[in-house]
C-alpha positions as CSV (number, residue, x, y, z in Angstrom):
1,M,-101.8,250.3,146.4
2,T,-101.6,248.6,143.0
3,T,-97.6,248.4,141.6
4,K,-97.0,249.5,138.0
5,K,-96.5,247.0,135.6
6,T,-92.8,248.2,133.8
7,E,-93.6,247.5,130.2
8,A,-90.5,245.8,128.7
9,P,-88.2,246.8,126.0
10,N,-89.1,246.4,122.3
11,F,-86.2,245.0,121.1
12,L,-87.7,244.0,117.4
13,K,-87.5,247.6,116.9
14,Y,-84.1,247.4,117.0
15,I,-83.7,244.2,115.1
16,K,-85.6,246.2,112.2
17,W,-83.1,248.6,112.1
18,F,-80.4,246.4,112.0
19,W,-81.1,244.0,109.4
20,A,-82.0,247.5,107.4
21,A,-79.2,249.0,107.5
22,I,-77.5,245.6,106.9
23,L,-80.2,245.1,104.1
24,G,-79.6,249.2,102.8
25,G,-76.1,248.9,103.0
26,T,-75.7,246.1,101.1
27,F,-78.1,247.2,98.7
28,I,-76.1,250.4,98.4
29,L,-73.2,248.1,97.5
30,I,-74.5,246.4,94.7
31,L,-76.1,249.1,93.4
32,L,-72.6,250.9,93.2
33,F,-71.1,248.2,91.7
34,L,-73.3,248.1,89.1
35,M,-73.3,251.4,88.3
36,A,-69.5,251.2,88.6
37,S,-69.7,248.7,85.6
38,W,-72.3,250.6,83.6
39,G,-70.3,252.9,83.3
40,V,-72.2,255.5,85.7
41,F,-68.7,256.2,87.3
42,G,-66.9,257.1,84.0
43,P,-66.6,255.3,80.8
44,L,-64.7,251.1,81.9
45,P,-61.7,249.4,79.8
46,T,-63.0,247.4,76.7
47,F,-61.9,243.7,77.0
48,E,-59.5,244.9,73.7
49,E,-57.8,247.2,77.0
50,L,-57.8,245.0,79.1
51,E,-56.3,242.6,76.9
52,N,-53.9,244.8,76.0
53,P,-53.4,248.1,78.1
54,E,-51.8,251.0,76.7
55,N,-47.8,251.1,78.5
56,N,-45.5,253.6,77.3
57,L,-42.5,251.2,75.6
58,A,-39.7,252.3,75.7
59,T,-37.4,251.2,72.9
60,E,-34.5,249.4,73.7
61,V,-30.5,249.1,71.9
62,I,-29.0,246.1,73.0
63,S,-24.8,245.4,72.1
64,I,-24.0,242.0,70.6
65,D,-22.8,241.0,73.8
66,G,-26.9,241.4,75.1
67,K,-26.0,244.8,77.4
68,T,-28.2,247.5,77.0
69,L,-26.2,250.4,75.5
70,G,-29.0,252.9,76.4
71,K,-32.6,253.9,75.8
72,Y,-35.5,256.0,73.6
73,F,-38.8,257.6,75.7
74,K,-41.1,259.1,77.1
75,E,-41.1,256.8,80.0
76,N,-38.4,254.8,80.7
77,R,-40.1,251.5,80.9
78,T,-38.3,248.2,79.8
79,P,-41.0,245.2,80.7
80,V,-39.5,242.3,82.2
81,K,-41.1,238.5,82.5
82,Y,-42.4,237.0,85.5
83,K,-39.1,234.2,85.0
84,D,-37.2,237.4,85.7
85,L,-38.1,239.0,88.8
86,P,-36.9,237.6,91.8
87,K,-38.4,235.2,94.5
88,N,-37.0,237.8,97.1
89,L,-38.5,241.0,94.9
90,L,-42.0,239.0,95.0
91,E,-42.0,237.8,98.7
92,A,-41.6,241.6,99.9
93,L,-44.6,242.8,97.6
94,V,-46.9,240.4,98.5
95,A,-46.2,241.1,102.4
96,T,-46.0,244.2,102.6
97,E,-48.7,245.7,99.7
98,D,-51.2,242.4,100.1
99,E,-50.4,239.8,102.9
100,R,-53.9,237.8,101.4
101,F,-53.0,238.3,97.3
102,Y,-52.9,234.8,96.0
103,E,-56.4,234.0,98.7
104,H,-59.1,236.5,97.4
105,S,-60.0,237.6,93.8
106,G,-59.3,241.3,93.0
107,I,-61.0,242.9,96.8
108,D,-60.0,241.9,100.1
109,F,-63.1,242.8,101.6
110,K,-61.4,242.2,105.1
111,A,-58.4,244.7,104.6
112,T,-61.3,246.7,102.8
113,L,-63.7,246.7,106.3
114,R,-60.2,246.9,108.8
115,A,-59.7,250.2,106.8
116,V,-63.3,252.2,106.5
117,V,-63.6,251.2,110.3
118,K,-59.8,252.3,110.8
119,L,-60.1,255.7,108.5
120,G,-57.0,254.1,107.4
121,K,-54.8,255.1,109.9
122,D,-54.0,251.0,110.0
123,G,-53.2,251.0,105.6
124,G,-55.3,251.3,103.1
125,G,-57.3,247.8,101.9
126,S,-56.4,248.4,98.3
127,T,-54.9,244.9,96.8
128,I,-52.2,244.9,94.3
129,T,-54.6,244.4,91.6
130,Q,-56.8,247.5,92.7
131,Q,-53.6,249.2,92.5
132,L,-52.3,248.3,89.6
133,A,-56.5,248.6,87.8
134,K,-55.6,252.3,89.1
135,L,-51.8,252.5,87.6
136,L,-53.4,251.4,84.4
137,F,-57.2,253.3,83.9
138,H,-57.1,256.3,86.1
139,G,-54.0,257.2,88.1
140,E,-53.9,259.3,90.7
141,G,-57.2,259.1,92.4
142,S,-59.3,262.5,92.4
143,K,-59.2,264.3,95.4
144,N,-63.2,265.1,95.3
145,I,-64.5,262.9,97.4
146,V,-67.9,262.0,95.7
147,Q,-65.9,261.4,92.5
148,R,-62.9,259.1,94.5
149,I,-65.4,257.3,95.9
150,G,-67.2,256.7,92.3
151,Q,-63.1,255.7,91.0
152,K,-62.6,253.7,93.8
153,F,-66.1,251.4,92.6
154,K,-64.8,251.4,89.1
155,E,-61.1,250.0,90.6
156,Y,-62.9,247.1,92.6
157,V,-64.6,246.0,88.8
158,I,-61.9,246.5,86.6
159,A,-60.3,244.2,89.9
160,T,-62.1,242.3,89.4
161,R,-62.2,242.0,85.9
162,L,-58.3,241.7,85.4
163,E,-58.1,238.8,87.7
164,R,-60.9,237.0,85.3
165,Q,-58.1,237.8,82.0
166,Y,-55.0,237.7,84.2
167,T,-52.8,235.0,86.3
168,K,-51.6,236.2,89.6
169,Q,-48.3,236.0,88.1
170,E,-49.0,238.0,85.2
171,I,-50.5,240.9,87.5
172,L,-47.4,241.4,89.8
173,T,-45.9,241.5,87.1
174,M,-47.9,243.9,84.8
175,Y,-47.9,246.1,88.5
176,L,-44.0,245.5,88.8
177,N,-43.8,246.7,85.3
178,K,-46.0,249.7,85.1
179,Y,-45.2,251.4,88.7
180,D,-43.0,254.8,88.2
181,F,-39.9,254.7,90.9
182,L,-39.1,258.4,89.7
183,N,-36.0,259.8,88.6
184,L,-36.7,258.6,84.8
185,A,-37.1,254.6,86.4
186,V,-40.4,253.2,85.2
187,G,-40.8,249.5,86.1
188,I,-38.8,247.5,87.8
189,R,-36.1,247.1,85.7
190,S,-35.3,251.0,85.1
191,A,-35.1,251.1,88.5
192,S,-33.5,248.4,89.7
193,R,-30.5,249.6,86.8
194,I,-30.8,253.3,87.9
195,Y,-30.9,252.5,91.3
196,F,-28.3,249.8,91.7
197,G,-26.9,249.5,88.2
198,K,-28.1,245.5,87.3
199,E,-30.8,243.6,86.3
200,P,-34.2,243.0,88.8
201,K,-33.1,238.9,89.1
202,E,-30.0,240.3,90.5
203,L,-31.8,242.0,93.6
204,T,-30.7,241.2,97.0
205,V,-33.7,241.2,99.6
206,S,-32.6,244.4,101.4
207,E,-32.5,246.3,97.6
208,S,-36.0,245.0,96.8
209,A,-36.9,245.4,100.2
210,M,-36.2,249.5,99.4
211,L,-38.1,249.4,95.7
212,I,-41.0,247.4,97.3
213,G,-41.1,250.5,100.2
214,M,-40.9,253.1,97.5
215,L,-44.4,251.6,95.9
216,K,-46.1,253.7,99.2
217,N,-45.1,256.3,97.5
218,A,-42.3,257.3,95.1
219,S,-42.5,261.1,95.9
220,L,-42.1,260.5,99.6
221,Y,-39.5,258.0,99.8
222,N,-37.2,259.1,96.8
223,P,-33.9,257.4,97.4
224,L,-32.3,260.1,96.1
225,R,-34.2,263.3,98.1
226,R,-34.8,261.3,101.2
227,P,-32.5,258.6,102.3
228,E,-32.8,258.3,106.4
229,R,-37.1,258.0,105.2
230,V,-35.8,255.3,102.7
231,I,-33.9,253.2,105.2
232,N,-37.0,253.4,107.9
233,R,-39.2,252.6,105.1
234,R,-37.7,249.3,103.6
235,N,-37.0,248.7,107.5
236,T,-40.7,248.4,107.2
237,V,-41.1,245.5,104.9
238,L,-38.0,244.1,105.5
239,G,-40.3,243.4,109.2
240,Q,-43.4,242.5,107.1
241,M,-40.9,239.8,105.3
242,Y,-40.4,238.6,108.2
243,K,-44.0,238.6,109.4
244,N,-45.2,236.2,107.8
245,E,-41.8,233.9,107.4
246,F,-40.2,234.9,104.1
247,I,-37.0,235.5,106.3
248,T,-35.4,235.2,109.7
249,E,-35.1,237.1,112.4
250,I,-31.6,237.6,112.2
251,Q,-31.9,238.2,108.4
252,K,-33.9,240.9,109.5
253,D,-31.8,242.4,112.4
254,T,-28.9,242.2,110.1
255,L,-30.9,243.6,106.8
256,Q,-32.1,246.5,108.6
257,K,-29.0,247.8,109.7
258,K,-27.4,248.6,105.9
259,D,-26.9,251.7,104.1
260,L,-29.1,250.9,101.2
261,G,-26.0,250.6,99.0
262,L,-27.1,252.8,95.6
263,D,-25.1,252.6,92.9
264,I,-26.5,255.2,90.7
265,H,-26.4,254.7,86.8
266,R,-28.8,257.7,85.4
267,E,-30.3,256.7,81.7
268,T,-30.8,260.4,80.5
269,H,-29.1,260.7,76.9
270,S,-26.5,262.6,78.2
271,D,-25.7,259.8,80.6
272,G,-24.3,255.9,80.0
273,S,-22.3,254.7,77.2
274,A,-22.1,254.8,73.6
275,T,-24.1,258.3,73.4
276,Y,-22.9,259.5,70.2
277,F,-23.5,256.0,68.8
278,R,-26.5,256.6,70.1
279,E,-27.7,260.1,68.7
280,Y,-26.4,258.3,66.1
281,L,-28.8,255.5,65.8
282,R,-31.8,257.9,66.8
283,D,-31.4,260.3,63.5
284,F,-31.1,256.7,61.8
285,M,-34.0,255.4,63.4
286,K,-36.3,258.1,62.6
287,N,-35.7,257.2,58.6
288,W,-36.1,254.1,59.3
289,I,-39.7,254.5,60.7
290,K,-40.8,256.2,58.0
291,N,-39.8,253.6,55.1
292,N,-41.4,250.4,57.9
293,P,-44.6,251.3,58.5
294,K,-46.7,249.2,61.2
295,P,-49.2,246.1,59.1
296,D,-51.5,248.8,59.5
297,G,-49.8,251.9,57.5
298,T,-49.0,253.4,60.6
299,E,-45.5,254.5,61.8
300,Y,-43.8,253.0,64.5
301,N,-43.2,255.8,67.6
302,L,-39.4,255.2,69.0
303,H,-40.2,256.9,72.1
304,R,-43.7,254.2,72.9
305,D,-43.6,251.2,70.9
306,G,-40.7,249.2,72.6
307,L,-39.1,248.4,69.8
308,K,-35.4,246.3,69.9
309,I,-32.5,247.7,68.1
310,Y,-29.4,244.9,68.1
311,V,-26.3,246.5,67.8
312,T,-22.8,245.7,66.4
313,L,-21.4,247.1,68.8
314,D,-19.8,245.6,72.2
315,S,-20.5,247.0,75.4
316,R,-16.7,246.3,77.5
317,M,-15.1,247.5,74.4
318,Q,-16.9,250.3,74.0
319,E,-16.4,250.8,78.2
320,Y,-12.5,250.0,77.6
321,A,-12.4,252.8,74.7
322,E,-14.4,255.6,77.0
323,D,-11.8,254.3,79.3
324,A,-9.0,254.8,77.5
325,M,-9.9,258.1,76.2
326,K,-10.7,259.6,79.3
327,Q,-7.7,258.4,80.7
328,H,-5.6,260.6,78.0
329,M,-7.8,262.9,77.2
330,S,-7.4,264.2,80.9
331,N,-3.9,264.6,81.1
332,L,-3.5,266.1,77.5
333,Q,-5.5,268.5,78.6
334,R,-3.6,269.3,81.7
335,A,-0.8,269.9,79.5
336,F,-2.4,271.9,77.1
337,F,-3.4,274.1,80.0
338,K,-0.2,274.1,81.2
339,E,1.7,275.0,77.8
340,H,-1.1,278.4,77.6
341,K,-0.5,279.9,80.3
342,K,1.9,281.9,78.6
343,N,-0.4,282.8,75.6
344,K,-1.9,286.1,75.4
345,T,-4.3,284.6,73.1
346,A,-4.8,281.2,74.7
347,P,-6.0,279.1,73.3
348,F,-5.6,280.2,69.6
349,Y,-2.0,280.6,67.8
350,D,-1.2,282.6,65.0
351,L,-4.7,284.7,65.6
352,D,-4.8,288.2,66.4
353,K,-8.1,290.1,69.2
354,K,-10.1,291.2,65.9
355,Q,-9.5,287.6,64.0
356,I,-10.3,285.8,67.9
357,N,-13.5,288.3,68.2
358,I,-14.5,286.9,64.6
359,T,-14.4,283.4,65.5
360,I,-16.2,283.5,68.4
361,E,-18.9,284.9,66.9
362,Q,-19.1,282.4,64.9
363,A,-19.6,280.4,67.3
364,M,-22.9,281.8,68.7
365,K,-24.5,282.1,65.4
366,R,-24.3,278.3,65.3
367,S,-25.4,278.1,68.7
368,N,-28.9,277.1,69.2
369,R,-29.8,280.1,71.5
370,W,-28.7,282.0,68.7
371,K,-31.2,280.1,66.3
372,R,-34.2,280.1,68.7
373,M,-34.2,283.6,69.5
374,K,-33.6,284.6,65.8
375,K,-36.9,282.0,65.5
376,N,-38.6,284.3,67.7
377,G,-38.1,287.4,66.4
378,A,-35.4,289.0,68.5
379,S,-33.0,291.3,66.8
380,E,-29.2,290.9,66.8
381,K,-28.5,293.6,69.3
382,E,-30.7,291.6,71.6
383,I,-29.6,288.5,70.5
384,K,-25.8,289.7,71.1
385,A,-27.2,291.6,74.3
386,S,-28.3,288.5,75.9
387,F,-24.8,286.5,75.4
388,D,-23.2,288.7,77.6
389,K,-25.6,288.2,80.7
390,K,-24.1,286.4,83.6
391,T,-26.3,283.5,84.5
392,D,-25.2,280.5,86.8
393,M,-24.5,277.4,84.9
394,K,-22.7,274.1,85.3
395,V,-19.6,273.7,82.7
396,F,-17.4,270.6,82.0
397,S,-14.3,270.1,83.7
398,W,-12.2,266.8,83.7
399,K,-12.5,266.8,87.4
400,G,-16.3,267.0,87.2
401,E,-18.9,269.5,86.3
402,I,-18.5,273.1,87.6
403,D,-21.2,274.9,89.2
404,T,-20.6,278.7,87.9
405,I,-21.3,282.0,87.1
406,M,-20.8,282.7,83.4
407,S,-22.3,284.5,80.9
408,P,-23.2,282.5,77.6
409,K,-20.4,284.2,75.2
410,D,-17.6,283.2,78.0
411,S,-18.5,279.6,78.3
412,I,-18.2,278.9,74.6
413,F,-14.8,280.7,74.6
414,Y,-14.3,278.5,77.9
415,Y,-15.2,275.5,75.7
416,K,-12.9,276.5,72.8
417,H,-10.0,275.7,75.1
418,F,-10.6,271.3,75.4
419,L,-9.0,269.3,72.7
420,R,-11.8,266.7,71.5
421,S,-10.9,262.9,70.6
422,G,-13.0,260.4,68.9
423,V,-12.4,256.8,68.9
424,L,-14.0,253.6,66.0
425,S,-13.4,250.4,66.4
426,I,-14.5,247.5,63.2
427,E,-14.0,244.3,63.1
428,P,-12.3,243.8,59.4
429,Q,-14.0,240.0,58.5
430,T,-17.6,241.3,58.9
431,G,-17.9,245.2,58.9
432,H,-19.1,245.3,62.3
433,V,-18.7,248.4,64.4
434,K,-17.6,247.2,67.5
435,V,-16.6,250.8,69.5
436,W,-17.5,254.2,68.4
437,V,-16.9,257.4,71.1
438,G,-17.8,260.3,69.4
439,G,-16.1,263.3,72.1
440,I,-15.4,263.6,75.5
441,N,-18.5,264.4,76.4
442,Y,-21.8,264.2,75.3
443,K,-23.9,266.5,77.6
444,H,-21.4,269.4,76.8
445,F,-19.6,268.7,73.4
446,Q,-22.4,267.0,70.5
447,F,-20.6,267.5,67.8
448,D,-20.1,264.3,67.1
449,A,-16.1,263.2,65.8
450,V,-17.1,259.7,64.1
451,K,-19.2,260.2,61.2
452,Q,-20.6,263.9,61.6
453,Q,-17.0,265.7,61.7
454,K,-14.5,265.7,58.3
455,R,-11.0,266.7,59.1
456,Q,-7.4,266.7,57.2
457,V,-6.5,263.1,57.4
458,G,-2.1,264.1,57.3
459,S,0.0,261.5,57.1
460,T,-2.8,258.6,57.4
461,F,-3.8,259.1,53.8
462,K,-1.0,258.0,52.6
463,P,-0.9,254.4,52.6
464,F,-3.7,254.9,49.9
465,V,-0.8,255.9,47.5
466,Y,1.6,253.1,48.2
467,A,-1.7,250.5,48.1
468,T,-2.2,252.3,44.4
469,A,1.5,251.7,43.3
470,I,1.7,248.1,45.0
471,N,-1.8,247.2,43.3
472,Q,-0.8,248.7,39.9
473,L,3.0,248.1,40.0
474,K,3.6,245.4,41.8
475,L,6.6,247.4,44.2
476,S,8.4,245.7,47.0
477,P,8.5,246.9,50.2
478,C,12.1,247.0,49.8
479,E,12.3,248.6,46.5
480,K,14.6,252.3,47.3
481,F,13.7,255.6,45.8
482,P,16.2,258.4,46.3
483,N,15.6,260.5,49.7
484,T,15.4,263.8,47.3
485,L,12.9,266.7,46.6
486,Y,10.9,265.9,43.5
487,T,9.2,268.2,41.9
488,I,6.0,268.0,39.5
489,P,5.5,270.4,37.1
490,K,2.5,272.9,36.8
491,D,0.3,272.5,34.6
492,K,-0.1,268.6,35.1
493,Y,-3.1,267.2,37.0
494,G,-4.4,270.9,36.3
495,M,-2.1,272.6,39.2
496,P,-1.3,276.2,38.5
497,K,2.5,276.1,39.5
498,D,5.4,273.3,40.4
499,W,4.9,271.4,43.3
500,T,7.8,270.6,45.7
501,P,6.8,269.4,49.1
502,K,9.6,268.8,51.5
503,N,10.4,266.6,54.5
504,A,9.6,268.1,57.7
505,S,12.9,267.3,59.0
506,E,13.9,269.3,56.1
507,K,17.2,265.8,55.7
508,Y,17.9,264.9,52.3
509,G,20.6,262.0,50.5
510,G,20.9,258.3,50.1
511,E,18.0,256.0,49.2
512,L,14.9,254.5,51.6
513,T,13.5,251.3,51.0
514,L,9.3,252.0,50.8
515,K,8.9,250.2,54.3
516,Q,11.4,253.4,55.5
517,A,9.9,255.8,53.4
518,L,6.0,255.0,55.0
519,A,7.8,254.0,58.4
520,G,9.0,257.5,58.8
521,S,6.5,259.3,56.9
522,V,8.8,260.9,54.3
523,N,6.9,263.1,52.0
524,V,9.5,263.5,49.2
525,I,8.8,259.7,48.2
526,T,5.0,259.9,48.7
527,A,4.7,262.6,46.0
528,R,7.1,260.4,43.5
529,L,4.9,257.2,43.8
530,I,1.6,259.7,43.2
531,D,2.8,261.3,40.1
532,M,4.1,257.8,39.3
533,V,0.7,256.2,39.4
534,N,-1.7,259.5,39.1
535,P,-3.7,260.9,41.6
536,E,-6.7,259.9,39.6
537,N,-6.4,256.3,41.0
538,V,-5.6,257.0,44.3
539,V,-8.6,258.5,44.1
540,N,-10.3,255.6,42.7
541,L,-8.6,253.6,45.0
542,A,-9.8,255.2,47.9
543,T,-13.2,255.4,47.1
544,S,-13.7,251.5,46.2
545,A,-12.2,251.1,49.5
546,G,-15.2,253.3,51.4
547,I,-14.4,256.7,51.2
548,K,-17.4,258.2,49.9
549,S,-15.9,262.0,50.3
550,E,-15.5,263.9,47.0
551,I,-11.7,263.9,47.1
552,P,-10.1,266.3,44.5
553,A,-7.4,264.5,41.9
554,V,-4.3,266.5,42.7
555,P,-1.1,265.8,44.0
556,A,-1.6,267.3,47.2
557,I,-3.7,264.5,48.5
558,A,-1.0,262.0,49.0
559,L,0.4,264.0,52.0
560,G,-3.8,264.2,53.8
561,S,-4.3,267.7,52.9
562,V,-8.0,266.4,51.9
563,D,-10.7,266.5,55.0
564,L,-12.4,262.6,55.6
565,S,-14.4,261.5,58.5
566,L,-13.4,259.2,61.2
567,F,-15.5,256.5,60.1
568,E,-14.5,256.6,57.0
569,M,-10.9,256.7,57.5
570,V,-11.3,252.9,59.6
571,G,-13.3,251.7,57.2
572,A,-10.8,251.5,54.2
573,Y,-7.9,250.6,56.6
574,A,-10.4,247.5,57.5
575,T,-10.1,246.9,53.8
576,F,-6.4,246.4,54.4
577,A,-6.6,243.4,57.4
578,N,-9.6,241.7,55.6
579,K,-7.4,240.9,52.5
580,G,-8.7,243.5,50.1
581,L,-12.6,243.0,50.5
582,Q,-13.8,246.2,51.7
583,I,-17.1,245.5,54.2
584,E,-19.4,248.4,54.4
585,P,-19.6,249.1,58.4
586,M,-22.7,248.3,59.3
587,M,-23.8,249.3,63.0
588,I,-26.9,247.6,62.9
589,L,-27.7,243.6,63.6
590,K,-32.1,244.0,63.7
591,I,-34.7,245.5,65.0
592,E,-37.3,243.6,66.9
593,D,-40.5,245.3,67.7
594,K,-41.9,244.7,71.3
595,N,-43.3,241.0,71.2
596,G,-39.9,240.0,69.3
597,T,-41.0,240.0,65.9
598,V,-38.5,240.6,63.6
599,L,-39.0,243.7,61.6
600,E,-35.7,244.0,59.6
601,Q,-32.1,242.1,59.6
602,F,-29.4,243.4,58.1
603,V,-26.7,242.3,56.1
604,P,-23.3,244.6,54.6
605,S,-22.8,244.3,51.3
606,S,-18.8,243.2,49.7
607,K,-16.2,244.5,46.9
608,E,-12.8,243.6,46.0
609,V,-11.0,246.4,46.5
610,L,-7.6,245.0,46.5
611,S,-5.5,241.9,45.7
612,E,-4.9,239.7,48.9
613,E,-1.4,240.0,47.7
614,S,-1.4,244.1,47.6
615,A,-3.3,243.6,51.1
616,Y,-0.8,241.7,52.6
617,V,2.0,243.5,51.4
618,I,0.6,246.9,52.4
619,I,0.1,245.5,56.1
620,N,3.5,244.8,56.1
621,L,4.7,248.5,55.3
622,L,2.2,249.2,58.4
623,E,3.8,247.0,60.3
624,G,7.6,248.4,59.9
625,V,5.4,251.9,61.4
626,T,5.2,250.5,64.6
627,Q,8.8,248.4,64.3
628,A,11.1,251.7,63.5
629,G,8.9,254.7,62.6
630,S,6.6,257.4,64.3
631,G,4.8,254.2,66.1
632,I,7.4,252.8,67.6
633,R,6.9,253.9,70.8
634,L,3.8,251.0,71.5
635,R,6.7,248.3,72.3
636,T,9.8,250.9,73.5
637,S,10.1,251.5,76.6
638,W,12.6,253.9,76.5
639,G,12.2,257.2,75.2
640,N,11.4,261.2,77.0
641,Y,8.3,262.5,76.1
642,P,8.0,266.5,77.0
643,D,5.6,266.8,80.1
644,N,4.4,262.9,80.1
645,V,2.0,263.5,77.8
646,V,2.2,260.0,75.8
647,T,-0.1,258.7,78.8
648,G,0.7,255.2,80.3
649,F,3.9,254.9,78.3
650,P,5.8,252.5,78.0
651,Y,3.2,249.8,76.0
652,K,5.6,247.3,75.1
653,F,4.2,245.1,73.0
654,T,5.4,242.4,70.8
655,N,2.7,241.3,68.8
656,P,1.9,242.2,65.0
657,I,1.1,245.8,64.3
658,A,-0.2,248.0,61.2
659,G,-0.4,250.9,62.1
660,K,0.0,254.7,61.0
661,T,0.4,258.4,62.5
662,G,-0.7,261.4,60.8
663,T,0.0,265.3,61.4
664,T,-1.8,267.9,60.4
665,Q,0.1,271.9,59.9
666,N,0.8,273.3,62.8
667,Q,0.0,270.0,64.8
668,S,-4.4,271.2,64.6
669,D,-4.6,267.1,64.2
670,G,-3.3,263.7,65.1
671,W,-4.4,260.9,64.7
672,F,-3.5,257.5,64.7
673,M,-5.2,254.1,62.5
674,G,-3.6,251.1,64.7
675,I,-4.7,247.2,63.0
676,V,-4.6,243.6,64.4
677,P,-5.8,241.1,62.4
678,N,-9.2,241.0,64.0
679,L,-9.3,244.4,64.6
680,A,-9.1,247.9,62.8
681,T,-8.9,251.3,65.3
682,G,-9.1,254.3,64.6
683,V,-8.5,258.0,66.6
684,W,-8.2,261.3,65.9
685,V,-7.6,264.1,68.6
686,G,-8.0,268.0,68.2
687,A,-9.8,271.3,69.3
688,E,-12.9,272.5,68.0
689,D,-10.8,275.2,65.9
690,R,-7.5,274.9,63.7
691,A,-5.6,277.5,65.6
692,A,-6.5,275.9,69.0
693,H,-3.5,273.6,68.8
694,F,0.4,272.2,70.7
695,Y,3.0,275.0,69.5
696,G,5.3,272.4,69.0
697,I,5.9,268.6,67.0
698,G,6.8,267.4,70.0
699,K,3.2,267.4,71.7
700,G,1.7,267.8,69.2
701,Q,1.8,264.9,66.8
702,G,-0.4,262.0,66.1
703,A,2.2,259.5,67.8
704,S,1.8,262.1,71.3
705,M,-2.1,262.9,70.8
706,A,-3.9,259.6,69.5
707,L,-1.8,256.5,69.8
708,P,-1.9,256.7,73.8
709,I,-5.4,255.7,73.9
710,W,-5.5,253.1,71.3
711,A,-2.3,251.9,73.2
712,L,-4.2,252.1,77.0
713,Y,-7.4,250.6,74.9
714,H,-5.7,247.8,73.5
715,K,-4.1,247.3,76.9
716,K,-7.4,246.9,77.8
717,L,-8.8,244.7,75.6
718,Y,-5.7,242.3,75.9
719,A,-6.2,241.8,79.2
720,D,-10.2,240.4,78.9
721,K,-9.2,237.3,77.2
722,E,-13.1,236.9,76.6
723,L,-12.9,239.1,73.3
724,E,-10.3,237.0,71.3
725,I,-8.9,240.1,70.4
726,S,-5.3,238.8,68.1
727,Q,-2.3,239.0,68.6
728,E,-1.1,236.7,66.0
729,E,0.7,237.1,62.3
730,F,-1.3,238.6,59.7
731,E,-2.4,236.0,57.8
732,K,0.3,235.9,55.1
733,P,-0.9,234.4,51.5
734,E,-0.2,231.4,50.4
735,N,1.2,232.4,46.7
736,L,3.3,235.7,47.3
737,D,5.1,237.2,44.4
738,I,6.5,240.2,45.9
739,E,9.7,240.2,47.7
740,I,9.3,241.6,51.5
741,D,12.2,240.3,53.7
742,C,14.1,243.4,53.0
743,D,17.8,243.5,55.1
744,K,17.5,244.5,58.4
745,K,20.0,247.3,57.5
746,D,17.8,248.3,55.8
747,A,14.1,247.7,58.1
748,E,16.1,249.7,60.2
749,A,14.7,254.1,59.9
750,T,17.6,255.9,60.3
751,D,17.3,258.9,62.1
752,T,16.8,260.8,59.4
753,I,13.1,259.9,59.6
754,L,10.7,261.6,61.5
755,E,6.7,261.9,61.8
756,D,6.0,264.9,59.4
757,E,3.4,267.2,58.6
758,P,2.3,267.9,55.2
759,E,3.9,270.5,53.0
760,F,0.4,271.1,50.9
């Protein structure tokens, strides 16, 4: 019997197939790399594009104390430098996204192989450099598998080029600056400011871990929508940091028990600080950009070119002013609502139903809705019908936004009930605008009460009459004038009839010094003064002091019949504090491009308006207002004010304050202008419509409506010693020839002197 010989297995065939597969796969990979580098899968970025990748950089508004007040952006991105990134943030990034980041040259082949073998179940194989390449040059990956493979090889090629072009530090910084963290937080600086209210270098380990956790998928790990999922993801990052020995186990366990600790600071234009000023600045920049092209002749883009606008506003002072305004206006609004509960025509007085309907219709025609529909060809009937259609909306209240169902017409009427306010501070010696509060809430009330609005100024105009008289006639504050009716006859100054203004108190008799008369805002003496100096000369002085609005040269301006802006009034009052030298108010210090090159430096203009002596005498007169006149409540601790409308009283100021209250007819406007040696501040309060006001002078005068904001604001200023807001005496000229030391008994106001409303 023969034995059948068993053939040995042919291993050579398998070995050949194995090497063929290896070599073939390698050849295909090399071919794919070459094809990607040749642009077969789409064009690759040029050397210049790699050197300067396109970014939409936000223009930043930076306060004089170095804080970001706001931004203009297409993407809310403000890049930071590597030195501004905290160590814990970089450690969290590398530990979670690319453990071998410092070892590879753009591609981590070990991680890539793991991702292929395990089909991505243990994470992807992309390095931080590859992720940066994707963010910079093609964004989201394609859902088409073939196209995605092509994109992946493009990422490999771009990543290797980026590694040759940039340092590891630069790649980390570019990646964190580029990523979109959602909620208008593009880049790590915006993310840290929006989610935690701080700069990146101030981030804690836990905060850094949360932000790095979002890199996996910001939509999936959105802390505003899915906080529990975000906590789990943050804890994963903390685990990776422990694994890579960046934190201890005790730190990991402690931090994983914490909540997210969010401190949301939204950065839309309607949110944040100095919103009204930022809108003014936006309009200014539109004109500046037209007149200041780039070196290549193209225009700068406010929303993409990363300009830096350095402004004169102080973020701390702005915050104090906004807080003071909110504190008083919420209280004043409470009293206003309370008074109008029994008013059938609320919030209006002296208007019938027909007049109210006309007022509302006029407001409808001024609205964006009306203009938009008219532009789109809608008829007036269709437009009006749309205003009567109820819809879901959010409306303003001092307790927060209210979700409600209301027609646009009803919302207009609702907002007519709200009192508005404006606050402006200027440093007299420099002209720097330090504070600009244009209203109570920019989102719901966008009309700016600082520069855009002009209202009757009431008795706050009287100092210009007194200043003209003192400058021309060298009158002393101690000079006495009869407190009697004074008539300027018709035809004089072109008047059609005799003009005999009255005191609001209708009390007359005896004599008053100029200091008493201004302190009590006595109309009859102001009328006498403007006749002595000629209205034309008063207009000339006011214009020289910085008021640009047209002022009619008629006697009635002495009592504040003219409409002026708060911006004009504060700028002019600052002249008194600056020894008669008028410095044009300025808001911008300089503008830089994204590289820090100064594009323009701003310098204010100045001119002499009054002699130093005359300016000091006016300051002395205005001090009398807060010593014994309508502004005395700044100092007293006694007094009973209706319905507690004088918010925060008593104030108990003891330092020198020059001031002037103002109240217009029917209490439609309340003003207070207050000056200390290095700060002039004006406050206006009133409703949008002059028919909406308090019924009586007790609540409706400037000392009740506007003065409390000034007082609350200055309380906060003086509490912050770093600001160095003066509490000293006003500097007295060396050679003062005009007598200012009146007898004590004459400097005290009598009960006949009251805050007056004008008699035009």
